Structures are given as C-alpha cells and as structure tokens.
C-alpha positions as CSV (number, residue, x, y, z in Angstrom):
1,M,11.1,-11.9,-28.5
2,I,12.3,-8.5,-29.8
3,K,15.0,-6.8,-27.8
4,P,14.3,-3.1,-27.0
5,Q,16.3,-0.5,-28.8
6,K,18.1,2.3,-27.0
7,P,16.6,5.8,-27.3
8,K,18.5,8.4,-29.3
9,N,19.0,10.5,-26.2
10,E,20.4,7.6,-24.2
11,I,23.6,9.5,-23.0
12,Q,21.5,12.4,-21.7
13,R,18.9,10.1,-20.3
14,L,21.4,8.1,-18.3
15,K,23.1,11.3,-17.0
16,A,19.7,12.5,-15.8
17,L,19.0,9.1,-14.1
18,H,22.4,9.0,-12.4
19,S,22.1,12.6,-11.2
20,L,19.2,11.4,-8.9
21,N,21.6,9.1,-6.9
22,I,18.6,6.8,-6.5
23,L,19.9,3.5,-8.0
24,D,20.6,0.7,-5.5
25,T,19.1,2.6,-2.6
26,K,16.8,1.1,0.1
27,S,13.1,1.1,-0.3
28,E,11.4,4.3,0.8
29,E,7.8,4.9,1.9
30,R,7.5,7.9,-0.4
31,F,7.5,5.5,-3.4
32,D,6.1,2.4,-1.6
33,C,2.9,4.4,-0.8
34,I,2.3,5.1,-4.5
35,T,2.9,1.5,-5.6
36,R,0.6,0.2,-2.8
37,V,-2.1,2.7,-3.9
38,A,-1.8,1.7,-7.6
39,Q,-1.8,-2.1,-6.8
40,N,-5.0,-1.7,-4.6
41,L,-6.8,0.7,-6.9
42,F,-6.5,-1.6,-9.9
43,N,-6.6,-4.9,-8.1
44,V,-3.5,-6.3,-9.8
45,P,-1.0,-8.7,-8.1
46,I,2.1,-6.7,-9.1
47,A,3.0,-3.0,-9.2
48,S,6.3,-1.3,-9.2
49,V,8.4,1.9,-9.7
50,S,11.5,1.0,-11.7
51,F,14.5,2.8,-13.4
52,V,16.1,1.7,-16.6
53,D,19.9,1.8,-16.2
54,E,22.5,1.1,-18.8
55,E,22.3,-2.7,-18.6
56,R,19.3,-3.4,-16.3
57,E,15.9,-2.4,-15.1
58,W,16.1,-1.9,-11.3
59,F,13.1,-1.8,-9.1
60,K,13.0,1.0,-6.5
61,S,9.6,0.0,-5.1
62,K,7.8,-3.3,-5.8
63,Y,4.9,-5.4,-4.7
64,G,4.5,-8.9,-6.0
65,L,7.9,-9.2,-7.5
66,Q,10.7,-11.4,-6.0
67,F,13.7,-9.9,-7.7
68,E,15.5,-6.6,-7.5
69,E,16.4,-6.1,-11.2
70,T,16.2,-7.7,-14.6
71,P,18.5,-7.6,-17.6
72,R,17.6,-4.6,-19.8
73,E,17.4,-6.8,-22.9
74,I,14.4,-8.7,-21.5
75,S,12.9,-5.9,-19.5
76,F,9.5,-4.4,-20.3
77,G,10.5,-1.0,-18.9
78,A,13.2,-0.7,-21.6
79,H,10.4,-0.7,-24.1
80,V,8.3,1.8,-22.1
81,I,11.0,4.5,-22.1
82,L,10.9,4.5,-25.9
83,E,7.3,5.8,-25.6
84,E,5.8,9.2,-24.8
85,D,2.6,7.8,-23.5
86,I,1.4,4.7,-21.5
87,M,2.4,1.4,-23.1
88,I,-0.2,-1.3,-22.7
89,V,0.3,-5.0,-23.6
90,K,-3.1,-6.5,-23.4
91,D,-1.9,-10.1,-23.9
92,T,1.8,-10.8,-23.9
93,L,1.2,-14.2,-25.6
94,K,-0.2,-12.4,-28.6
95,D,2.5,-9.8,-28.8
96,V,5.6,-10.6,-30.9
97,R,7.8,-8.5,-28.7
98,F,7.1,-10.5,-25.6
99,K,5.4,-13.8,-26.3
100,D,8.7,-15.8,-25.7
101,N,10.1,-13.4,-23.1
102,P,11.5,-15.3,-20.0
103,L,9.4,-13.0,-17.8
104,V,6.3,-14.2,-19.7
105,L,7.1,-17.9,-19.9
106,G,8.5,-18.0,-16.3
107,N,8.5,-15.9,-13.1
108,P,6.6,-13.6,-12.8
109,E,4.4,-14.9,-15.7
110,I,3.4,-11.6,-17.1
111,R,0.2,-11.8,-19.2
112,F,-0.9,-8.2,-19.0
113,Y,1.5,-5.2,-18.7
114,L,0.9,-1.5,-18.4
115,G,3.8,0.9,-18.1
116,C,3.7,4.7,-17.7
117,P,7.0,6.5,-18.5
118,L,8.6,8.4,-15.6
119,K,10.3,11.6,-16.7
120,S,13.2,13.4,-15.0
121,K,13.3,17.1,-14.4
122,G,15.0,17.4,-17.8
123,R,12.1,15.5,-19.3
124,F,14.0,12.3,-20.1
125,N,12.3,9.0,-19.7
126,I,14.2,7.3,-16.9
127,G,11.9,4.7,-15.6
128,T,8.3,3.4,-15.3
129,L,5.3,3.0,-13.0
130,C,4.0,-0.4,-14.0
131,L,1.0,-2.7,-13.3
132,I,1.2,-6.4,-14.1
133,D,-1.3,-9.2,-14.0
134,H,-1.3,-12.9,-14.7
135,K,-4.4,-12.6,-16.8
136,V,-5.7,-10.3,-19.5
137,Q,-7.0,-7.0,-18.2
138,K,-9.0,-4.0,-19.5
139,F,-8.3,-0.4,-18.6
140,T,-10.7,2.5,-19.3
141,D,-9.6,6.0,-20.3
142,A,-10.5,7.1,-16.7
143,D,-8.2,4.4,-15.4
144,L,-5.3,5.6,-17.6
145,D,-5.8,9.2,-16.3
146,I,-5.4,7.9,-12.8
147,V,-2.3,6.0,-13.7
148,K,-0.8,9.2,-15.2
149,E,-1.6,11.2,-12.1
150,L,0.1,8.6,-9.9
151,A,3.1,8.7,-12.2
152,A,3.2,12.5,-11.9
153,T,3.2,12.0,-8.1
154,V,6.3,9.8,-8.4
155,E,7.9,12.4,-10.7
156,A,7.2,15.1,-8.1
157,E,9.6,13.3,-5.8
158,F,12.4,13.8,-8.2
159,D,12.3,17.5,-7.6
160,A,13.0,18.7,-4.0
161,R,10.9,21.8,-4.5
162,L,7.9,19.6,-5.0
163,S,8.7,17.2,-2.1
164,I,5.7,15.2,-0.9
165,T,7.6,13.4,1.8
166,D,7.9,14.1,5.5
167,E,11.7,14.3,6.1
168,L,11.6,13.0,9.7
169,T,9.3,9.9,9.3
170,G,9.7,9.1,5.6
171,L,5.9,9.1,5.3
172,P,4.0,11.2,2.7
173,N,3.4,14.7,4.0
174,R,0.1,16.6,3.7
175,Q,0.7,17.4,0.0
176,G,1.6,13.7,-0.7
177,F,-1.5,12.6,1.2
178,L,-3.7,14.9,-0.8
179,L,-2.3,13.7,-4.1
180,A,-2.7,10.0,-3.2
181,G,-6.1,10.7,-1.6
182,K,-7.4,12.3,-4.7
183,Q,-6.7,9.2,-6.7
184,I,-8.1,6.8,-4.1
185,I,-11.4,8.8,-3.9
186,K,-11.7,8.9,-7.7
187,R,-11.3,5.2,-7.9
188,C,-13.7,4.4,-5.0
189,K,-16.3,6.6,-6.6
190,Q,-15.9,4.8,-9.9
191,F,-16.5,1.4,-8.3
192,D,-18.9,2.6,-5.5
193,K,-16.4,1.4,-2.9
194,N,-16.5,2.3,0.8
195,L,-13.8,4.7,2.1
196,L,-12.8,5.6,5.6
197,L,-10.5,8.4,6.9
198,L,-8.8,8.0,10.2
199,Y,-7.2,11.0,11.9
200,F,-4.7,10.6,14.6
201,D,-3.3,13.0,17.2
202,I,-0.4,12.0,19.5
203,N,-1.2,13.0,23.0
204,K,1.1,15.1,25.1
205,L,3.8,15.4,22.5
206,K,4.5,19.0,23.6
207,L,5.1,17.7,27.1
208,T,7.5,15.1,25.8
209,N,9.5,17.8,24.0
210,D,9.5,20.0,27.1
211,H,10.5,17.3,29.6
212,Y,12.8,15.0,27.5
213,G,13.9,17.2,24.6
214,H,13.1,17.3,20.9
215,D,15.2,14.2,20.2
216,E,12.8,12.2,22.3
217,G,9.8,13.9,20.6
218,D,11.2,13.0,17.2
219,K,11.7,9.4,18.4
220,V,8.1,9.2,19.4
221,L,7.0,10.5,16.0
222,K,9.2,8.0,14.2
223,I,7.9,5.1,16.3
224,F,4.3,6.1,15.9
225,S,4.7,6.3,12.1
226,Q,6.4,2.9,11.9
227,Q,3.7,1.2,14.0
228,L,1.0,2.9,11.9
229,L,2.5,1.3,8.8
230,K,2.7,-2.1,10.5
231,S,-0.8,-1.9,11.8
232,F,-2.6,-1.1,8.5
233,R,-2.8,-2.8,5.2
234,R,-0.5,-2.1,2.3
235,S,-3.4,-0.7,0.4
236,D,-4.0,2.0,3.0
237,A,-2.4,5.5,2.6
238,V,-0.6,6.5,5.7
239,A,0.7,10.1,6.1
240,R,2.0,12.6,8.6
241,L,0.1,15.9,8.1
242,G,2.5,17.8,10.4
243,G,3.3,18.2,14.0
244,D,1.6,15.4,16.0
245,K,-1.0,14.7,13.4
246,F,-1.3,11.7,11.1
247,C,-3.9,10.4,8.7
248,V,-4.8,7.0,7.2
249,L,-7.1,6.6,4.2
250,C,-8.6,3.1,4.1
251,P,-10.4,2.0,0.9
252,G,-12.9,-0.8,1.4
253,M,-12.8,-0.5,5.2
254,F,-15.8,-0.2,7.5
255,K,-16.0,1.2,11.0
256,D,-16.7,-2.3,12.3
257,Y,-13.1,-3.2,11.6
258,L,-11.7,-0.4,13.7
259,P,-11.6,-2.0,17.2
260,N,-9.3,-4.8,16.0
261,V,-7.1,-2.4,14.1
262,M,-6.8,0.0,17.1
263,K,-6.0,-2.8,19.4
264,R,-3.3,-4.0,17.1
265,L,-1.8,-0.5,17.0
266,Q,-2.0,0.0,20.8
267,N,-0.3,-3.4,21.4
268,K,2.5,-2.5,19.0
269,L,3.1,0.9,20.7
270,L,3.2,-0.8,24.1
271,S,5.9,-3.2,22.9
272,V,8.3,-0.4,22.1
273,Q,10.7,1.0,24.7
274,T,10.2,4.8,25.4
275,N,10.4,7.1,28.4
276,H,6.6,7.0,28.7
277,P,3.7,5.3,26.9
278,I,2.7,6.6,23.5
279,E,-1.0,7.5,23.5
280,F,-3.2,8.9,20.8
281,T,-6.6,10.2,20.0
282,M,-8.3,9.0,16.9
283,G,-11.3,10.1,14.8
284,A,-12.9,8.2,12.0
285,L,-15.1,9.5,9.2
286,P,-16.6,7.6,6.2
287,Y,-16.3,9.5,3.0
288,D,-19.4,10.4,1.1
289,R,-20.1,12.7,-1.9
290,S,-21.1,15.6,0.4
291,Y,-17.4,16.3,0.9
292,H,-16.0,18.6,-1.7
293,S,-12.4,17.5,-1.3
294,I,-10.1,15.4,0.8
295,N,-9.2,18.6,2.7
296,S,-12.8,19.1,3.8
297,L,-12.8,15.5,5.1
298,I,-9.6,16.0,7.0
299,E,-10.9,19.2,8.6
300,E,-14.1,17.6,9.8
301,A,-12.1,14.6,11.2
302,Y,-10.0,17.0,13.2
303,E,-13.0,18.9,14.5
304,K,-14.6,15.5,15.5
305,I,-11.7,14.7,17.9
306,Y,-10.9,18.2,19.1
307,E,-13.0,17.9,22.2
308,D,-11.2,14.7,23.2
309,K,-7.8,16.0,22.3
310,R,-8.0,19.2,24.5
311,H,-8.4,17.1,27.6
312,Y,-4.8,16.0,27.2
313,H,-3.3,19.5,27.3
C-alpha cells in the first residue's frame, strides 16, 4: 500500500473545507439525493460524498457503507484530491497503491473505485463523489461525463447563490430536480430504460394556511415531503417544485406499480397527526423522446392533473 501524499496547497485546502462548516453534520437530502441517483444510474453497491479532513476522510452522504469515516492514510479520497480529473482504479488488486489496503482486503472489499474531485468555491479539492463496486467495472466516456455533472451538482450546494435545496423541506428544489433529472434521463436513454414522472399537488393547502396559520401549512409540507421519501425507492428523485407542488422521477418504474405505491403513501399520511387529513392529487407521465426537456415533461404532468386539482379550490 502507498500512503497518499498531501497536496502543496493543503493549508488553503483545509481552510476552504472548514469554512463550509459541514464536517460532522447530519445527513441531508440535498446530498443524499445525488448519491442515490449516482448509485442507481451506475448500478453499484456503494456511492458516497466525502470530505478529506486533516487526518480522516469523512462521509457526508453514503449508501452501502457502514462507517462514518476512515483514517486519511488508508483513504481512497486522499488520493483523489491530488488529481484534477476523475481517478479510476479498475482493479484494486492489481494497483500497487491499494492492493493491500485494509479497505480492499476487508470491509467494504473495494475492487473497483471511481472518485471525482469536489472543488470548493476557491477551487481547492476538498472531497470526492465516489462509486465503489466489489467487482471490476467499465465506465464509458459518456458515463464519466455524467459523473462530472453529478459532482458539479454537489459543488453547487457549496455556494448559497446556486442553492438547489428547498429550505423548508430539505428536498431538492426545482433547479435541483432539473439537474438530477437531466442525468437520470441521459442514463435511461443510454440503456433504453423506462422512466416515469409523478407530479403531486397537495389539496387545500391555501385553506390550511388561512384557517390554521402558515406554521400549520409548513408542517403539512414537511410531513408530505418526509412521507414521499419514505414511500419511494432510494433511487427515485424526490423534489419540491414550489408551493404545494412536488415531483418524483422514477427510473425503471411502470404505471402498473403505482397503485401499491400510492396506497403506501396514503397510509403513511393517515398515520401522522395533523389538524385535518393530508390529501393530494397525482398525475403520472412516462417519459419518451418526444419531450424536449424535463421541464416540458413537468408542464404536461401539471396540465394532466389540472382538471382534478381545480375541484379542490
């Protein structure tokens, strides 16, 4: 095993990392959404967003990993931050840097590793978006372009001016959904995979605000967002578009699955204590190549449920 060196700009790099005040914070949907999308798009068991601190690599968002951090001297991310482009280790057992690394020989048994550097606003490499498999993998140039775009989405969260998160619910906002949706569509086209968009409208939210106050309305929005997340798969992209409107983009899902999913969501909403039942209207549209963008798909989904929605006002 070869221990990673420290970059020449280590002092400035750590200063940039610490200025984010992100280390040792709780998991957040704004990052979890991206790792879920990456894991599903590339069909790997492990995906993560991590930050390389002075003595450790700490995982802000992770799927398939059991630990919160690893010592920097054995971390793969500490090698990634030395690079200006994606680092790919096709077979760790054939790479002198990693073949006897504890993370290769033991949990999580890394055989394939791909790490894309994450840059701070000051353009210092502070962390990685990584994909891990227990077997050798191959990635095309098109795949790598998607990984870079997903990494850019993570980086956008470092800059408040480019926020892609809804402050109230913690879900991706419309901009975040468009960014994630673009990558999901690209990948589904590449592998001829089915894709379904679900558009949700919460019924009578204005009446809730008028009768019980905006705090109660905010509570309804938070509950609905939480139950959406619990009702769908980790690979599905859930977002709040604004107001009472939510979207879920479901790769590999067919309309036949919807009755069970909707029943699960309705049961979860009924189990939560509120001043009145939380009801919603939902429209579903399969994606096909006639749609020019994710925006056009969203617009048609809204038009599809408009007639139902207006009966609730």
